[in-house]
Residue, then its C-alpha position, 0 to 999 in steps of 0.5 A: x380370195x384365191x390369191x389373198x388366202x395363200x398369201x395369208x397362210x404363208x405369212x402365218x407360217x414363215x415367222x414361226x418357221x424362222x424362229x423355230x429354225x433359229x432355236x432348233x439350230x442353236x440348240x443342236x449347235x450348242x454342243x460345239x459352242x464350248x469347244x469354239x469358245x475354248x479355241x478363241x479364249x485359250x488357244x489363240x485361234x482367230x475369230x475369223x477362223x471360228x466364223x468359218x468353222x461355224x459356217x462349215x459345220x452349219x449344213x449338217x445341223x440345218x439338214x435336220x432342223x429344216x423339216x422339224x422347223x417346218x412342222x413346228x411352224x405349220x402346226x403352230x400357225x394352223x393351231x393359232x388360226x383354229x384357236x382364234x376361230x378363223x378356220x371355222x369362219x372360213x369353213x362357214x364360207x365354204x373355204x375348206x382344207x384345199x385352200x390351206x393345202x396349196x400354200x402349205x404343200x408349196x412351202x413343203x416342196x420348196x423346203x424339200x428342195x432346199x433340204x435336199x440341196x443341203x444334204x447333197x451339196x452343202x454338207x460335203x462342201x462344208x466337210x471339205x472346206x472344214x478339213x482345209x481350214x483345220x489343216x491351216x489352223x493346225x499349221x498356224x498353231x505351231x508358232x501362234x502361241x510363241x512370242x519372242x523373248x517370252x516364256x511360252x507354255x503353248x505345248x504340253x509340259x514344255x516351256x519355250x523361250x526364243x529370241x526371235x520367231x519367223x512365223x512364215x517359216x516356223x523358225x526359232x532363233x536362240x532357243x531355250x527349252x525346259x522339258x518336263x516330260x521325261x523322268x528328269x527335267x531337261x534344259x535344252x539350248x540351241x542356236x536355231x529350231x524349225x517346227x514341222x507340222x504333219x496334218x495327217x496325224x495332227x502332230x508337230x515336231x521341233x528340229x533343233x540345230x547346234x545346241x546342248x541338253x543339260x540334265x541334272x539328277x538331284x537325288x543322285x547328284x549326277x549332271x549330264x551334258x549332251x552336245x548335238x548338231x541336230x536334235x528332234x522333239x515332239x510337240x503336243x498342242x491342245x488345239x489338235x484334239x479340239x479341231x480333230x473332234x470337229x473334223x478329220x478322220x474318215x468321212x461320215x455317211x452324211x458327209x459323203x456325196x451322192x456319187x460316193x455313197x452310190x459307189x460305196x453301196x456297190x462295192x465291199x462287203x454286203x453288210x457295209x454295202x447295205x449301210x451305204x445304201x441306207x444312207x444313200x436313200x436317207x439323202x432323199x427320204x429325210x428331205x421328203x419329210x418336209x412334204x410329209x410334215x406339211x401333209x400331217x400338220x394341215x388336218x391336225x393343226x386345224x383341229x386344235x380349237x380350244x387347246x391354246x396356241x402352244x398346242x401345235x408346238x407340243x404336238x410337233x415334238x411328239x410327231x418328231x419323236x415318233x418320226x425319228x423313232x420309226x427312222x431308227x427302227x427302219x435303220x435297224x431293220x435295214x441293217x439286219x436285212x429284215x427289210x429292203x434298204x429302200x423300204x426301211x428308210x422310207x418307212x416313217x414317210x410311208x406311215x406318216x404319209x398315210x396318217x396325214x392323207x387319212x386325217x385330211x380326208x376325214x377332216x374334209x368331210x366336216x366341211x359343208x362346201x369345201x370350194x378349195x379342196x383339190x384345187x377347187x375341182x368340184x368333181x374330184x371333191x364330190x367323188x371323194x366325199x362319196x367314197x369316204x361317206x359311210x354307207x346309209x348316210 
């Protein structure tokens, strides 16, 4: 029984956990779906690069959804067992919460380690890899939309025609350009041109050689012709703002490694240092919520006897809302120096941890012979019952 029951509990939790993880991850990731589809359909970015973008931006989402999915799965599975009276049947055989505690907390510890690894390793790796990919996409976008012997409008307010395109060197041959960006439209012809990319500012420039600029003012009937040996144009592509919004710029707190956060927390102004301290402790506190959620789900999930199987999902949303409400309050108190950073970030874990322990102890009192509680040690169970038993009963 000691081996069968933990296996049974894990089999009940894992399917809803996988489903919840997929649903929550998809919901949070939908904010980037429109930009990704726009890159594929209208900007000509290769689907293989889109797949890499998805991979590199997935860790921050998983860092949030892993604890939430575990709480939802635990409450759903335990409420299902309770609504089908399986918990009552087990209690009648002396199988108490301790038999549920071990598999639930084992999964919680494993997910704590996984979530911590995602936050400490996968998110910084994804950030670095995404930046490198963005630079490459940006450089490829310089000539990706320019086809030889075709009028191309890849760049804003420019129409470019070239007899030949050397994509590896970003060289255009026999170039004809119509520029609508100025007060008067210009027609530019050049024997050759080279597109240069600046990844730091996400800008392109086109340097033309041996050509002329034709400008005609229809209102005044004036015509201007300017010959040049070298002429430079700035180019703007719609790919740049999209990829910039998904990466680049300064690193966010979550994208920094533990060493970078710790170093930043020891340097600079006190206000900024305190913010880095808060996010450094959050790298540990948020993954630890997997253990806290398992502790809370056990007594609450087993008490939903006649409320339906979906009550666990509903309560998981309420608990997650309250948890992040406390986390936001803790961040505010820590930022305003009303609480030490460590206590401010661990505040929701402390509150829900105490609630879970109290609810677990209360629930254990209702079981006649809890043979599995505290790993089957009768002495500890008996001592605990004597502590929580009201005087005179």
